[in-house]
C-alpha positions, -999 to 999 in steps of 0.1 A, spaced: -5 1 -4 13 35 -10 19 57 19 3 91 29 39 106 27 44 96 -8 7 100 -21 8 137 -12 43 140 -31 29 128 -63 -5 153 -54 22 183 -53 35 170 -86 3 165 -100 -3 203 -90 29 217 -103 28 198 -136 -7 189 -145 -23 222 -125 -1 253 -133 20 233 -157 50 253 -146 75 261 -175 114 267 -176 124 299 -164 87 310 -150 75 328 -116 53 307 -98 28 326 -72 15 307 -43 -15 319 -19 -13 297 12 -19 292 45 9 291 74 -9 259 84 0 240 51 34 252 54 49 213 50 28 211 16 39 246 5 74 235 11 67 203 -10 51 224 -39 79 248 -43 108 221 -43 86 204 -71 80 237 -90 122 245 -87 126 209 -99 101 215 -129 121 245 -137 104 273 -121 128 309 -119 113 318 -87 83 307 -60 67 334 -45 44 330 -16 18 347 -1 11 338 31 -25 340 52 -37 324 85 -67 318 96 -59 330 134 -48 364 123 -78 369 100 -102 363 127 -82 389 154 -86 410 131 -124 409 120 -130 414 162 -108 441 169 -99 461 140 -121 486 130 -150 492 107 -125 516 83 -99 490 80 -125 468 60 -128 493 34 -94 494 25 -71 472 2 -34 479 -5 -32 490 -38 5 478 -41 -4 443 -35 -29 443 -65 -4 458 -89 19 430 -79 -4 409 -91 -12 427 -121 28 428 -130 31 392 -122 4 377 -144 18 405 -171 51 390 -168 41 355 -173 36 342 -134 14 312 -130 -8 313 -103 -16 285 -73 -40 292 -45 -40 264 -19 -76 268 5 -79 251 40 -98 276 55 -121 266 86 -156 266 71 -168 285 107 -139 311 106 -161 344 108 -191 324 119 -208 356 143 -188 385 126 -203 417 119 -218 415 83 -209 446 77 -173 439 79 -171 408 58 -191 426 29 -165 459 34 -137 437 28 -148 417 0 -158 448 -22 -127 460 -12 -107 431 -24 -127 425 -53 -127 460 -67 -89 462 -60 -79 428 -76 -104 430 -107 -81 437 -131 -63 409 -119 -95 388 -116 -100 391 -158 -66 380 -164 -71 347 -148 -109 342 -158 -92 352 -195 -71 327 -190 -41 350 -198 -22 332 -174 -22 297 -156 -39 290 -125 -46 262 -102 -70 265 -71 -64 227 -48 -65 224 -10 -49 211 20 -60 200 56 -60 223 86 -71 211 115 -104 225 118 -113 224 81 -106 184 92 -127 184 123 -161 199 104 -156 173 78 -150 145 101 -164 152 135 -160 118 149 -122 127 143 -102 150 162 -65 166 157 -36 145 135 -65 117 129 -91 142 114 -63 157 93 -51 121 78 -92 113 71 -92 147 55 -59 142 31 -71 105 20 -103 124 9 -88 146 -11 -60 125 -22 -94 103 -38 -108 130 -54 -78 145 -78 -73 104 -84 -36 101 -69 -52 65 -58 -49 53 -92 -21 34 -106 -9 65 -128 -20 96 -118 -8 118 -143 -21 95 -168 -55 95 -151 -57 130 -149 -49 131 -187 -78 106 -196 -98 128 -172 -94 158 -190 -99 146 -221 -130 130 -210 -145 165 -201 -130 184 -229 -150 158 -253 -183 160 -232 -183 201 -235 -174 201 -273 -203 179 -273 -226 206 -257 -209 236 -275 -221 218 -308 -255 214 -295 -260 250 -296 -283 250 -266 -307 284 -267 -319 276 -232 -317 250 -203 -349 244 -182 -339 228 -147 -362 210 -124 -363 195 -89 -378 199 -51 -377 239 -50 -364 247 -82 -378 253 -115 -356 274 -133 -347 284 -174 -314 295 -180 -311 311 -216 -277 309 -228 -261 336 -251 -253 335 -286 -213 317 -293 -215 309 -262 -186 277 -253 -188 252 -230 -155 243 -210 -146 213 -192 -107 196 -181 -79 220 -186 -69 243 -218 -44 264 -233 -35 299 -218 -32 325 -240 5 314 -245 -5 279 -258 8 265 -226 -18 238 -214 -29 239 -174 -61 223 -154 -76 258 -134 -94 231 -109 -81 200 -92 -107 182 -83 -128 192 -117 -161 169 -126 -175 198 -145 -183 209 -178 -194 246 -178 -208 279 -195 -217 313 -195 -257 322 -190 -276 352 -209 -271 377 -181 -306 391 -182 -321 354 -194 -327 337 -158 -364 333 -151 -376 310 -120 -367 299 -88 -340 281 -78 -329 262 -41 -293 253 -32 -290 212 -22 -257 219 -3 -240 246 22 -222 273 7 -190 280 26 -189 325 19 -161 341 33 -159 316 65 -195 317 73 -223 291 55 -252 299 41 -279 270 40 -315 265 26 -315 293 8 -338 296 -25 -335 327 -52 -357 341 -77 -347 352 -105 -365 377 -129 -352 391 -162 -316 375 -151 -317 391 -114 -322 380 -81 -357 396 -71 -364 379 -41 -344 352 -15 -350 337 15 -323 316 35 -326 294 67 -292 304 79 -271 329 67 -293 355 54 -276 386 62 -244 371 48 -264 359 16 -281 394 15 -243 410 17 -231 391 -13 -262 401 -36 -253 436 -26 -217 432 -38 -222 450 -70 -251 452 -97 -237 422 -111 -241 399 -81 -277 395 -86 -269 375 -122 -255 342 -129 -220 341 -143 -215 307 -146 -236 273 -154 -218 237 -146 -232 202 -154 -219 174 -130 -237 143 -128 -247 129 -93 -227 99 -98 -197 119 -100 -170 102 -77 -171 133 -53 -211 131 -46 -207 92 -44 -179 95 -13 -211 110 5 -188 134 23 -198 171 24 -166 191 24 -177 223 33 -155 237 7 -167 246 -28 -135 236 -48 -152 200 -36 -185 203 -29 -192 223 -65 -180 187 -83 -205 165 -65 -236 189 -77 -250 207 -109 -245 246 -99 -241 281 -110 -226 313 -101 -235 346 -90 -214 374 -104 -188 373 -133 -189 352 -164 -157 338 -176 -150 353 -210 -135 322 -224 -174 309 -224 -180 333 -254 -163 327 -285 -135 356 -290 -143 366 -256 -112 366 -240 -101 394 -262 -132 415 -255 -132 448 -233 -160 449 -202 -184 466 -226 -183 442 -253 -187 415 -231 -217 430 -216 -235 438 -250 -229 401 -257 -246 392 -227 -222 380 -203 -225 396 -167 -194 416 -150 -191 418 -115 -162 421 -86 -175 388 -76 -179 351 -86 -193 325 -62 -206 290 -70 -229 276 -51 -248 238 -57 -282 228 -67 -282 195 -80 -292 160 -64 -308 127 -77 -339 144 -88 -329 170 -107 -341 171 -144 -326 195 -171 -341 201 -204 -318 216 -235 -345 239 -259 -326 240 -295 -328 267 -322 -363 256 -336 -380 254 -301 -379 218 -296 -366 203 -265 -347 170 -255 -332 156 -222 -301 166 -211 -300 152 -175 -322 126 -158 -324 121 -120 -290 138 -120 -274 117 -146 -265 128 -185 -292 118 -208 -268 127 -238 
């Protein structure tokens, strides 16, 4: 049996060689928690071995974050260091690759003043907007992965604690990223191709609309002209192939910003900025959320929706079969990177320009004119289940099943 240490080593190698696909002489920028320092060092080692010129680490710490929210004045949360935003833009313009390692405690900001969270999210979203466009347009290679923290692990596995919980979460993470296969690199390449094949099929279908039905959900989502479905990895503007999320089980595209109507209910909790939102329903009219309720985190949901004008509209529609490996594991990760890959999901906020033919070369006004949503935020939430059906509406108005009982029907 392969040791946990060996599998974590393989995971780091996958992140570097398949995820960001680091190139000779390239800079790697790591956004990472201090709780994952050992894993960060391993990733840095793999990057240098693969030819990286520099590995730059931006550290963050959950405890310091909580201290700030508890004790800093309100004025602190209306600010974001411009030098930091410009630094990320400069590194992107110079061809760096970017990797984010997530391990945040799902309850980190429980009980914190919602106005502080809203202000901080708006300040960072505004300051980092240009950099976000580089990411969403695939100007650079980027990757989001995770490593366990004690607080997160104990939330996922409440029957365990400390090192035992950490090890259980490591095993769960490694299973989702196919490290437990005989040849993880080959397994990823095959999985990547399978997702791209499904995305090409859906692009060729050119559905005009998707109609979702499930308990608590009756939603129609129009798709813009010239939309493109994306799945697995793809090239950045320099032609380097990368995979943005590990794990990933989705194919996704952009909805028409003013073409969403009906009601949708979440099926898994949403961890947004260290607070959980659950039991929520959104009602859309002409693309905009006009009503909402939530059993948990209603104030947090309101603050999210009020981030800017685009936060009440959709920027992504993603399809994931209920039988995906993450769904079948039965584990609720309280982490969107994993939970969204167990379920059909949609996202409030900005659309990815790469979901439109020629979109990566369009400016904000051109994207909006083409029907895509623009926002300072992008937040996925899960709506799929084994009871969800989706119909695709074709150009001639005829319909055909896309999903039945949570599984692909095409």
